[in-house]
ZARO-188279 format. One record per atom (N, C-alpha, C, O): residue number from 0; residue in three letters; atom name; y negated, x negated, z negated. Coordinates in steps of 0.1 Angstrom, whole numbers, always signed. Example, Ala and Ser with C-alpha at 12.3 -4.5 7.8 and 13.67 -1.06 7.14 Angstrom:
2
{node 0,ALA,N,{+57,-132,-78}}
{node 0,ALA,CA,{+45,-123,-78}}
{node 0,ALA,C,{+33,-132,-78}}
{node 0,ALA,O,{+33,-142,-85}}
{node 1,SER,N,{+22,-128,-71}}
{node 1,SER,CA,{+11,-137,-71}}
{node 1,SER,C,{+0,-129,-79}}
{node 1,SER,O,{-11,-134,-80}}
# end
This chain:
115
{node 0,MET,N,{-414,+1197,-943}}
{node 0,MET,CA,{-413,+1210,-938}}
{node 0,MET,C,{-424,+1213,-929}}
{node 0,MET,O,{-436,+1209,-932}}
{node 1,ASP,N,{-422,+1219,-918}}
{node 1,ASP,CA,{-432,+1222,-908}}
{node 1,ASP,C,{-433,+1237,-906}}
{node 1,ASP,O,{-423,+1244,-906}}
{node 2,LEU,N,{-446,+1242,-906}}
{node 2,LEU,CA,{-448,+1256,-904}}
{node 2,LEU,C,{-443,+1261,-891}}
{node 2,LEU,O,{-440,+1273,-889}}
{node 3,LEU,N,{-442,+1252,-881}}
{node 3,LEU,CA,{-437,+1256,-868}}
{node 3,LEU,C,{-422,+1260,-869}}
{node 3,LEU,O,{-417,+1267,-860}}
{node 4,ASP,N,{-415,+1256,-879}}
{node 4,ASP,CA,{-401,+1260,-881}}
{node 4,ASP,C,{-400,+1275,-882}}
{node 4,ASP,O,{-391,+1281,-878}}
{node 5,TRP,N,{-410,+1281,-889}}
{node 5,TRP,CA,{-410,+1296,-890}}
{node 5,TRP,C,{-412,+1302,-876}}
{node 5,TRP,O,{-406,+1312,-873}}
{node 6,HIS,N,{-421,+1296,-868}}
{node 6,HIS,CA,{-424,+1301,-855}}
{node 6,HIS,C,{-412,+1300,-846}}
{node 6,HIS,O,{-409,+1308,-838}}
{node 7,ARG,N,{-405,+1289,-847}}
{node 7,ARG,CA,{-393,+1286,-839}}
{node 7,ARG,C,{-381,+1293,-843}}
{node 7,ARG,O,{-371,+1293,-836}}
{node 8,GLY,N,{-381,+1299,-855}}
{node 8,GLY,CA,{-370,+1307,-860}}
{node 8,GLY,C,{-361,+1299,-870}}
{node 8,GLY,O,{-350,+1304,-874}}
{node 9,GLY,N,{-365,+1286,-873}}
{node 9,GLY,CA,{-357,+1278,-882}}
{node 9,GLY,C,{-360,+1281,-897}}
{node 9,GLY,O,{-353,+1276,-905}}
{node 10,LEU,N,{-370,+1289,-900}}
{node 10,LEU,CA,{-374,+1292,-913}}
{node 10,LEU,C,{-376,+1307,-914}}
{node 10,LEU,O,{-384,+1312,-906}}
{node 11,SER,N,{-369,+1313,-923}}
{node 11,SER,CA,{-371,+1328,-924}}
{node 11,SER,C,{-384,+1332,-930}}
{node 11,SER,O,{-390,+1324,-937}}
{node 12,SER,N,{-388,+1344,-927}}
{node 12,SER,CA,{-401,+1349,-933}}
{node 12,SER,C,{-400,+1350,-948}}
{node 12,SER,O,{-409,+1347,-956}}
{node 13,ARG,N,{-388,+1354,-953}}
{node 13,ARG,CA,{-386,+1355,-968}}
{node 13,ARG,C,{-387,+1341,-974}}
{node 13,ARG,O,{-393,+1339,-985}}
{node 14,ARG,N,{-381,+1331,-968}}
{node 14,ARG,CA,{-382,+1317,-974}}
{node 14,ARG,C,{-396,+1312,-973}}
{node 14,ARG,O,{-400,+1305,-983}}
{node 15,LEU,N,{-403,+1315,-963}}
{node 15,LEU,CA,{-417,+1310,-962}}
{node 15,LEU,C,{-426,+1317,-972}}
{node 15,LEU,O,{-434,+1311,-979}}
{node 16,ALA,N,{-423,+1330,-975}}
{node 16,ALA,CA,{-431,+1337,-985}}
{node 16,ALA,C,{-428,+1332,-999}}
{node 16,ALA,O,{-437,+1331,-1007}}
{node 17,LEU,N,{-415,+1328,-1002}}
{node 17,LEU,CA,{-412,+1322,-1014}}
{node 17,LEU,C,{-418,+1309,-1016}}
{node 17,LEU,O,{-423,+1305,-1027}}
{node 18,LEU,N,{-418,+1301,-1006}}
{node 18,LEU,CA,{-425,+1288,-1007}}
{node 18,LEU,C,{-440,+1289,-1010}}
{node 18,LEU,O,{-445,+1281,-1018}}
{node 19,ILE,N,{-446,+1298,-1003}}
{node 19,ILE,CA,{-460,+1300,-1005}}
{node 19,ILE,C,{-463,+1306,-1019}}
{node 19,ILE,O,{-473,+1302,-1026}}
{node 20,LYS,N,{-455,+1315,-1024}}
{node 20,LYS,CA,{-456,+1321,-1037}}
{node 20,LYS,C,{-455,+1311,-1048}}
{node 20,LYS,O,{-462,+1312,-1058}}
{node 21,HIS,N,{-447,+1301,-1046}}
{node 21,HIS,CA,{-444,+1292,-1057}}
{node 21,HIS,C,{-450,+1278,-1054}}
{node 21,HIS,O,{-445,+1268,-1059}}
{node 22,LEU,N,{-461,+1278,-1048}}
{node 22,LEU,CA,{-469,+1265,-1046}}
{node 22,LEU,C,{-474,+1260,-1059}}
{node 22,LEU,O,{-477,+1268,-1068}}
{node 23,PRO,N,{-475,+1247,-1061}}
{node 23,PRO,CA,{-481,+1242,-1074}}
{node 23,PRO,C,{-495,+1246,-1075}}
{node 23,PRO,O,{-502,+1248,-1065}}
{node 24,ARG,N,{-500,+1247,-1088}}
{node 24,ARG,CA,{-514,+1251,-1091}}
{node 24,ARG,C,{-524,+1241,-1085}}
{node 24,ARG,O,{-535,+1245,-1083}}
{node 25,ASP,N,{-520,+1229,-1083}}
{node 25,ASP,CA,{-530,+1219,-1077}}
{node 25,ASP,C,{-530,+1218,-1062}}
{node 25,ASP,O,{-536,+1209,-1056}}
{node 26,SER,N,{-523,+1227,-1055}}
{node 26,SER,CA,{-522,+1227,-1041}}
{node 26,SER,C,{-535,+1232,-1035}}
{node 26,SER,O,{-543,+1240,-1041}}
{node 27,ALA,N,{-538,+1228,-1023}}
{node 27,ALA,CA,{-550,+1232,-1016}}
{node 27,ALA,C,{-551,+1247,-1014}}
{node 27,ALA,O,{-562,+1253,-1014}}
{node 28,THR,N,{-540,+1253,-1011}}
{node 28,THR,CA,{-539,+1267,-1008}}
{node 28,THR,C,{-543,+1275,-1021}}
{node 28,THR,O,{-551,+1284,-1020}}
{node 29,ILE,N,{-537,+1272,-1032}}
{node 29,ILE,CA,{-540,+1279,-1045}}
{node 29,ILE,C,{-555,+1276,-1048}}
{node 29,ILE,O,{-561,+1286,-1053}}
{node 30,ARG,N,{-560,+1264,-1047}}
{node 30,ARG,CA,{-574,+1261,-1050}}
{node 30,ARG,C,{-583,+1269,-1041}}
{node 30,ARG,O,{-594,+1274,-1046}}
{node 31,ASP,N,{-579,+1271,-1029}}
{node 31,ASP,CA,{-588,+1279,-1020}}
{node 31,ASP,C,{-588,+1294,-1023}}
{node 31,ASP,O,{-598,+1300,-1022}}
{node 32,THR,N,{-576,+1299,-1027}}
{node 32,THR,CA,{-575,+1314,-1030}}
{node 32,THR,C,{-580,+1317,-1044}}
{node 32,THR,O,{-587,+1327,-1046}}
{node 33,ASP,N,{-577,+1308,-1054}}
{node 33,ASP,CA,{-581,+1311,-1068}}
{node 33,ASP,C,{-594,+1305,-1072}}
{node 33,ASP,O,{-600,+1309,-1082}}
{node 34,GLY,N,{-599,+1295,-1065}}
{node 34,GLY,CA,{-611,+1289,-1068}}
{node 34,GLY,C,{-610,+1281,-1081}}
{node 34,GLY,O,{-600,+1274,-1084}}
{node 35,GLU,N,{-620,+1283,-1090}}
{node 35,GLU,CA,{-621,+1275,-1102}}
{node 35,GLU,C,{-610,+1279,-1112}}
{node 35,GLU,O,{-606,+1272,-1121}}
{node 36,ALA,N,{-605,+1291,-1111}}
{node 36,ALA,CA,{-594,+1296,-1119}}
{node 36,ALA,C,{-581,+1288,-1118}}
{node 36,ALA,O,{-573,+1288,-1127}}
{node 37,ALA,N,{-579,+1281,-1107}}
{node 37,ALA,CA,{-568,+1273,-1105}}
{node 37,ALA,C,{-567,+1261,-1115}}
{node 37,ALA,O,{-557,+1256,-1119}}
{node 38,ASP,N,{-579,+1257,-1120}}
{node 38,ASP,CA,{-580,+1246,-1130}}
{node 38,ASP,C,{-577,+1251,-1144}}
{node 38,ASP,O,{-574,+1243,-1153}}
{node 39,TRP,N,{-578,+1264,-1147}}
{node 39,TRP,CA,{-576,+1269,-1160}}
{node 39,TRP,C,{-562,+1273,-1163}}
{node 39,TRP,O,{-556,+1280,-1155}}
{node 40,THR,N,{-557,+1268,-1174}}
{node 40,THR,CA,{-543,+1272,-1179}}
{node 40,THR,C,{-545,+1283,-1189}}
{node 40,THR,O,{-556,+1286,-1194}}
{node 41,VAL,N,{-533,+1288,-1194}}
{node 41,VAL,CA,{-533,+1298,-1205}}
{node 41,VAL,C,{-540,+1292,-1217}}
{node 41,VAL,O,{-547,+1298,-1224}}
{node 42,THR,N,{-537,+1279,-1220}}
{node 42,THR,CA,{-542,+1272,-1231}}
{node 42,THR,C,{-558,+1271,-1230}}
{node 42,THR,O,{-564,+1273,-1240}}
{node 43,ASP,N,{-563,+1269,-1218}}
{node 43,ASP,CA,{-577,+1269,-1217}}
{node 43,ASP,C,{-584,+1282,-1220}}
{node 43,ASP,O,{-594,+1283,-1227}}
{node 44,TYR,N,{-577,+1293,-1215}}
{node 44,TYR,CA,{-583,+1306,-1218}}
{node 44,TYR,C,{-582,+1309,-1234}}
{node 44,TYR,O,{-591,+1315,-1239}}
{node 45,LEU,N,{-571,+1305,-1240}}
{node 45,LEU,CA,{-570,+1307,-1254}}
{node 45,LEU,C,{-580,+1299,-1262}}
{node 45,LEU,O,{-586,+1304,-1272}}
{node 46,LEU,N,{-582,+1287,-1258}}
{node 46,LEU,CA,{-592,+1279,-1265}}
{node 46,LEU,C,{-606,+1285,-1263}}
{node 46,LEU,O,{-614,+1284,-1273}}
{node 47,ALA,N,{-609,+1290,-1251}}
{node 47,ALA,CA,{-622,+1296,-1249}}
{node 47,ALA,C,{-624,+1308,-1258}}
{node 47,ALA,O,{-634,+1311,-1264}}
{node 48,ALA,N,{-613,+1316,-1260}}
{node 48,ALA,CA,{-613,+1328,-1269}}
{node 48,ALA,C,{-615,+1323,-1283}}
{node 48,ALA,O,{-623,+1330,-1291}}
{node 49,VAL,N,{-609,+1313,-1287}}
{node 49,VAL,CA,{-611,+1308,-1301}}
{node 49,VAL,C,{-625,+1303,-1303}}
{node 49,VAL,O,{-631,+1306,-1314}}
{node 50,VAL,N,{-631,+1296,-1294}}
{node 50,VAL,CA,{-645,+1292,-1295}}
{node 50,VAL,C,{-654,+1304,-1296}}
{node 50,VAL,O,{-663,+1304,-1304}}
{node 51,ASP,N,{-652,+1314,-1288}}
{node 51,ASP,CA,{-660,+1326,-1288}}
{node 51,ASP,C,{-659,+1333,-1301}}
{node 51,ASP,O,{-669,+1337,-1307}}
{node 52,HIS,N,{-647,+1335,-1307}}
{node 52,HIS,CA,{-645,+1342,-1320}}
{node 52,HIS,C,{-651,+1334,-1331}}
{node 52,HIS,O,{-657,+1339,-1340}}
{node 53,LEU,N,{-650,+1321,-1331}}
{node 53,LEU,CA,{-655,+1312,-1341}}
{node 53,LEU,C,{-671,+1313,-1341}}
{node 53,LEU,O,{-677,+1313,-1351}}
{node 54,ALA,N,{-676,+1313,-1329}}
{node 54,ALA,CA,{-691,+1314,-1328}}
{node 54,ALA,C,{-696,+1327,-1333}}
{node 54,ALA,O,{-706,+1328,-1339}}
{node 55,ALA,N,{-688,+1338,-1330}}
{node 55,ALA,CA,{-692,+1351,-1334}}
{node 55,ALA,C,{-691,+1352,-1350}}
{node 55,ALA,O,{-700,+1358,-1356}}
{node 56,ALA,N,{-681,+1346,-1355}}
{node 56,ALA,CA,{-679,+1346,-1370}}
{node 56,ALA,C,{-690,+1338,-1377}}
{node 56,ALA,O,{-696,+1343,-1387}}
{node 57,ASN,N,{-694,+1327,-1371}}
{node 57,ASN,CA,{-705,+1319,-1377}}
{node 57,ASN,C,{-718,+1327,-1376}}
{node 57,ASN,O,{-726,+1326,-1385}}
{node 58,TRP,N,{-720,+1333,-1365}}
{node 58,TRP,CA,{-732,+1341,-1363}}
{node 58,TRP,C,{-733,+1352,-1373}}
{node 58,TRP,O,{-743,+1355,-1379}}
{node 59,MET,N,{-722,+1360,-1375}}
{node 59,MET,CA,{-722,+1371,-1385}}
{node 59,MET,C,{-724,+1365,-1399}}
{node 59,MET,O,{-731,+1372,-1406}}
{node 60,PHE,N,{-718,+1354,-1402}}
{node 60,PHE,CA,{-720,+1348,-1415}}
{node 60,PHE,C,{-735,+1345,-1418}}
{node 60,PHE,O,{-740,+1347,-1428}}
{node 61,SER,N,{-741,+1339,-1408}}
{node 61,SER,CA,{-755,+1335,-1409}}
{node 61,SER,C,{-764,+1347,-1410}}
{node 61,SER,O,{-774,+1347,-1417}}
{node 62,VAL,N,{-761,+1358,-1403}}
{node 62,VAL,CA,{-769,+1370,-1403}}
{node 62,VAL,C,{-768,+1377,-1417}}
{node 62,VAL,O,{-778,+1381,-1423}}
{node 63,VAL,N,{-755,+1378,-1422}}
{node 63,VAL,CA,{-753,+1384,-1435}}
{node 63,VAL,C,{-759,+1376,-1447}}
{node 63,VAL,O,{-765,+1382,-1456}}
{node 64,ASN,N,{-758,+1363,-1446}}
{node 64,ASN,CA,{-763,+1355,-1457}}
{node 64,ASN,C,{-777,+1349,-1455}}
{node 64,ASN,O,{-781,+1341,-1463}}
{node 65,GLY,N,{-783,+1353,-1444}}
{node 65,GLY,CA,{-797,+1348,-1442}}
{node 65,GLY,C,{-807,+1355,-1449}}
{node 65,GLY,O,{-805,+1365,-1456}}
{node 66,ASP,N,{-819,+1350,-1448}}
{node 66,ASP,CA,{-831,+1356,-1454}}
{node 66,ASP,C,{-834,+1370,-1448}}
{node 66,ASP,O,{-833,+1371,-1435}}
{node 67,GLU,N,{-837,+1380,-1455}}
{node 67,GLU,CA,{-840,+1393,-1450}}
{node 67,GLU,C,{-853,+1393,-1442}}
{node 67,GLU,O,{-855,+1401,-1433}}
{node 68,GLU,N,{-862,+1384,-1446}}
{node 68,GLU,CA,{-875,+1383,-1440}}
{node 68,GLU,C,{-876,+1375,-1427}}
{node 68,GLU,O,{-885,+1377,-1419}}
{node 69,SER,N,{-866,+1366,-1426}}
{node 69,SER,CA,{-866,+1358,-1413}}
{node 69,SER,C,{-859,+1365,-1402}}
{node 69,SER,O,{-851,+1374,-1404}}
{node 70,ASP,N,{-863,+1361,-1390}}
{node 70,ASP,CA,{-857,+1367,-1378}}
{node 70,ASP,C,{-842,+1363,-1377}}
{node 70,ASP,O,{-838,+1351,-1380}}
{node 71,PRO,N,{-833,+1372,-1374}}
{node 71,PRO,CA,{-819,+1368,-1372}}
{node 71,PRO,C,{-817,+1359,-1361}}
{node 71,PRO,O,{-824,+1359,-1351}}
{node 72,PRO,N,{-807,+1350,-1362}}
{node 72,PRO,CA,{-804,+1341,-1351}}
{node 72,PRO,C,{-799,+1348,-1338}}
{node 72,PRO,O,{-794,+1359,-1339}}
{node 73,ASP,N,{-801,+1342,-1327}}
{node 73,ASP,CA,{-796,+1348,-1314}}
{node 73,ASP,C,{-781,+1349,-1314}}
{node 73,ASP,O,{-774,+1340,-1320}}
{node 74,GLN,N,{-776,+1359,-1308}}
{node 74,GLN,CA,{-761,+1361,-1307}}
{node 74,GLN,C,{-756,+1349,-1298}}
{node 74,GLN,O,{-763,+1345,-1289}}
{node 75,PRO,N,{-744,+1345,-1301}}
{node 75,PRO,CA,{-738,+1334,-1294}}
{node 75,PRO,C,{-734,+1338,-1279}}
{node 75,PRO,O,{-731,+1350,-1277}}
{node 76,VAL,N,{-735,+1329,-1270}}
{node 76,VAL,CA,{-732,+1332,-1256}}
{node 76,VAL,C,{-717,+1328,-1254}}
{node 76,VAL,O,{-713,+1317,-1258}}
{node 77,PRO,N,{-709,+1337,-1249}}
{node 77,PRO,CA,{-695,+1334,-1247}}
{node 77,PRO,C,{-693,+1322,-1237}}
{node 77,PRO,O,{-701,+1320,-1228}}
{node 78,VAL,N,{-682,+1315,-1238}}
{node 78,VAL,CA,{-678,+1304,-1229}}
{node 78,VAL,C,{-676,+1311,-1216}}
{node 78,VAL,O,{-668,+1320,-1214}}
{node 79,PRO,N,{-683,+1306,-1205}}
{node 79,PRO,CA,{-680,+1311,-1192}}
{node 79,PRO,C,{-666,+1308,-1187}}
{node 79,PRO,O,{-661,+1297,-1189}}
{node 80,ARG,N,{-660,+1319,-1181}}
{node 80,ARG,CA,{-646,+1317,-1176}}
{node 80,ARG,C,{-647,+1319,-1161}}
{node 80,ARG,O,{-655,+1325,-1155}}
{node 81,PRO,N,{-637,+1313,-1154}}
{node 81,PRO,CA,{-636,+1314,-1140}}
{node 81,PRO,C,{-635,+1329,-1136}}
{node 81,PRO,O,{-627,+1336,-1142}}
{node 82,GLY,N,{-642,+1333,-1126}}
{node 82,GLY,CA,{-641,+1346,-1121}}
{node 82,GLY,C,{-651,+1356,-1127}}
{node 82,GLY,O,{-653,+1367,-1122}}
{node 83,ASP,N,{-657,+1352,-1138}}
{node 83,ASP,CA,{-666,+1361,-1145}}
{node 83,ASP,C,{-680,+1360,-1137}}
{node 83,ASP,O,{-684,+1349,-1134}}
{node 84,PRO,N,{-686,+1371,-1134}}
{node 84,PRO,CA,{-699,+1370,-1127}}
{node 84,PRO,C,{-709,+1365,-1137}}
{node 84,PRO,O,{-709,+1367,-1149}}
{node 85,ALA,N,{-719,+1357,-1132}}
{node 85,ALA,CA,{-729,+1352,-1140}}
{node 85,ALA,C,{-739,+1363,-1143}}
{node 85,ALA,O,{-745,+1369,-1135}}
{node 86,GLU,N,{-739,+1367,-1156}}
{node 86,GLU,CA,{-747,+1378,-1161}}
{node 86,GLU,C,{-759,+1373,-1169}}
{node 86,GLU,O,{-758,+1363,-1175}}
{node 87,THR,N,{-769,+1381,-1168}}
{node 87,THR,CA,{-781,+1377,-1176}}
{node 87,THR,C,{-781,+1387,-1188}}
{node 87,THR,O,{-774,+1397,-1188}}
{node 88,ALA,N,{-789,+1383,-1198}}
{node 88,ALA,CA,{-790,+1392,-1210}}
{node 88,ALA,C,{-796,+1405,-1207}}
{node 88,ALA,O,{-794,+1415,-1214}}
{node 89,ASP,N,{-804,+1406,-1196}}
{node 89,ASP,CA,{-811,+1419,-1192}}
{node 89,ASP,C,{-801,+1429,-1186}}
{node 89,ASP,O,{-804,+1441,-1186}}
{node 90,GLU,N,{-790,+1424,-1181}}
{node 90,GLU,CA,{-780,+1433,-1175}}
{node 90,GLU,C,{-772,+1440,-1185}}
{node 90,GLU,O,{-764,+1434,-1193}}
{node 91,VAL,N,{-773,+1453,-1186}}
{node 91,VAL,CA,{-765,+1461,-1196}}
{node 91,VAL,C,{-759,+1473,-1188}}
{node 91,VAL,O,{-767,+1479,-1181}}
{node 92,SER,N,{-747,+1475,-1189}}
{node 92,SER,CA,{-740,+1486,-1182}}
{node 92,SER,C,{-744,+1499,-1188}}
{node 92,SER,O,{-746,+1500,-1200}}
{node 93,PRO,N,{-746,+1509,-1180}}
{node 93,PRO,CA,{-750,+1522,-1185}}
{node 93,PRO,C,{-739,+1528,-1194}}
{node 93,PRO,O,{-727,+1525,-1191}}
{node 94,PRO,N,{-743,+1536,-1204}}
{node 94,PRO,CA,{-732,+1542,-1212}}
{node 94,PRO,C,{-724,+1552,-1204}}
{node 94,PRO,O,{-730,+1558,-1195}}
{node 95,PRO,N,{-712,+1554,-1208}}
{node 95,PRO,CA,{-704,+1564,-1200}}
{node 95,PRO,C,{-709,+1578,-1203}}
{node 95,PRO,O,{-714,+1581,-1213}}
{node 96,SER,N,{-707,+1587,-1193}}
{node 96,SER,CA,{-712,+1600,-1194}}
{node 96,SER,C,{-703,+1608,-1204}}
{node 96,SER,O,{-691,+1605,-1206}}
{node 97,ALA,N,{-709,+1618,-1211}}
{node 97,ALA,CA,{-701,+1625,-1221}}
{node 97,ALA,C,{-691,+1634,-1215}}
{node 97,ALA,O,{-680,+1637,-1221}}
{node 98,ASP,N,{-693,+1639,-1203}}
{node 98,ASP,CA,{-684,+1649,-1197}}
{node 98,ASP,C,{-674,+1642,-1187}}
{node 98,ASP,O,{-664,+1648,-1183}}
{node 99,GLY,N,{-677,+1630,-1183}}
{node 99,GLY,CA,{-668,+1622,-1174}}
{node 99,GLY,C,{-657,+1615,-1181}}
{node 99,GLY,O,{-657,+1614,-1193}}
{node 100,PRO,N,{-647,+1609,-1174}}
{node 100,PRO,CA,{-637,+1602,-1180}}
{node 100,PRO,C,{-642,+1588,-1185}}
{node 100,PRO,O,{-651,+1582,-1180}}
{node 101,GLN,N,{-636,+1584,-1196}}
{node 101,GLN,CA,{-641,+1571,-1203}}
{node 101,GLN,C,{-635,+1560,-1195}}
{node 101,GLN,O,{-623,+1559,-1192}}
{node 102,ALA,N,{-644,+1551,-1191}}
{node 102,ALA,CA,{-640,+1539,-1183}}
{node 102,ALA,C,{-635,+1528,-1193}}
{node 102,ALA,O,{-640,+1527,-1204}}
{node 103,VAL,N,{-625,+1520,-1189}}
{node 103,VAL,CA,{-621,+1509,-1197}}
{node 103,VAL,C,{-631,+1498,-1196}}
{node 103,VAL,O,{-636,+1495,-1185}}
{node 104,PRO,N,{-635,+1492,-1208}}
{node 104,PRO,CA,{-646,+1482,-1208}}
{node 104,PRO,C,{-641,+1469,-1201}}
{node 104,PRO,O,{-629,+1466,-1202}}
{node 105,SER,N,{-650,+1463,-1194}}
{node 105,SER,CA,{-646,+1450,-1187}}
{node 105,SER,C,{-646,+1439,-1198}}
{node 105,SER,O,{-651,+1440,-1209}}
{node 106,PRO,N,{-640,+1427,-1194}}
{node 106,PRO,CA,{-639,+1416,-1203}}
{node 106,PRO,C,{-653,+1411,-1208}}
{node 106,PRO,O,{-655,+1407,-1219}}
{node 107,SER,N,{-663,+1412,-1199}}
{node 107,SER,CA,{-677,+1408,-1202}}
{node 107,SER,C,{-683,+1417,-1212}}
{node 107,SER,O,{-690,+1413,-1221}}
{node 108,GLU,N,{-680,+1431,-1211}}
{node 108,GLU,CA,{-685,+1440,-1220}}
{node 108,GLU,C,{-679,+1438,-1234}}
{node 108,GLU,O,{-685,+1440,-1244}}
{node 109,LEU,N,{-666,+1436,-1234}}
{node 109,LEU,CA,{-659,+1433,-1247}}
{node 109,LEU,C,{-665,+1420,-1254}}
{node 109,LEU,O,{-667,+1420,-1266}}
{node 110,ALA,N,{-667,+1410,-1245}}
{node 110,ALA,CA,{-673,+1398,-1251}}
{node 110,ALA,C,{-687,+1400,-1257}}
{node 110,ALA,O,{-690,+1394,-1267}}
{node 111,ARG,N,{-695,+1409,-1250}}
{node 111,ARG,CA,{-708,+1412,-1255}}
{node 111,ARG,C,{-707,+1420,-1268}}
{node 111,ARG,O,{-715,+1418,-1277}}
{node 112,PHE,N,{-697,+1429,-1269}}
{node 112,PHE,CA,{-695,+1437,-1281}}
{node 112,PHE,C,{-691,+1428,-1293}}
{node 112,PHE,O,{-696,+1430,-1304}}
{node 113,PHE,N,{-681,+1419,-1290}}
{node 113,PHE,CA,{-676,+1411,-1301}}
{node 113,PHE,C,{-684,+1399,-1304}}
{node 113,PHE,O,{-683,+1392,-1314}}
{node 114,GLY,N,{-692,+1395,-1294}}
{node 114,GLY,CA,{-700,+1382,-1295}}
{node 114,GLY,C,{-713,+1385,-1299}}
{node 114,GLY,O,{-721,+1375,-1301}}
# end
């Protein structure tokens, strides 16, 4: 298939849009538009969530059952996911205002809360 077929009228705009929409995940166009996220499947995201929850559970167990006199262990760092901005531990979002509308927490804020 040649893209010039669209220009010459042999390929409709609807057919071209469908072909582009259903490109395989390993195509150059999808890799260019989605970046690193093109390599991640639903299974990869679920496995990362499992790892994060297991790390949080182990951290909570060690905090609860640890010595009261010793320093608590550091909280686990969530598995980085494609598209997540690289955040440092010093970056904390400001609390929502009491009189303004409540904002929906971002995935990184949820990971910080549960992790």
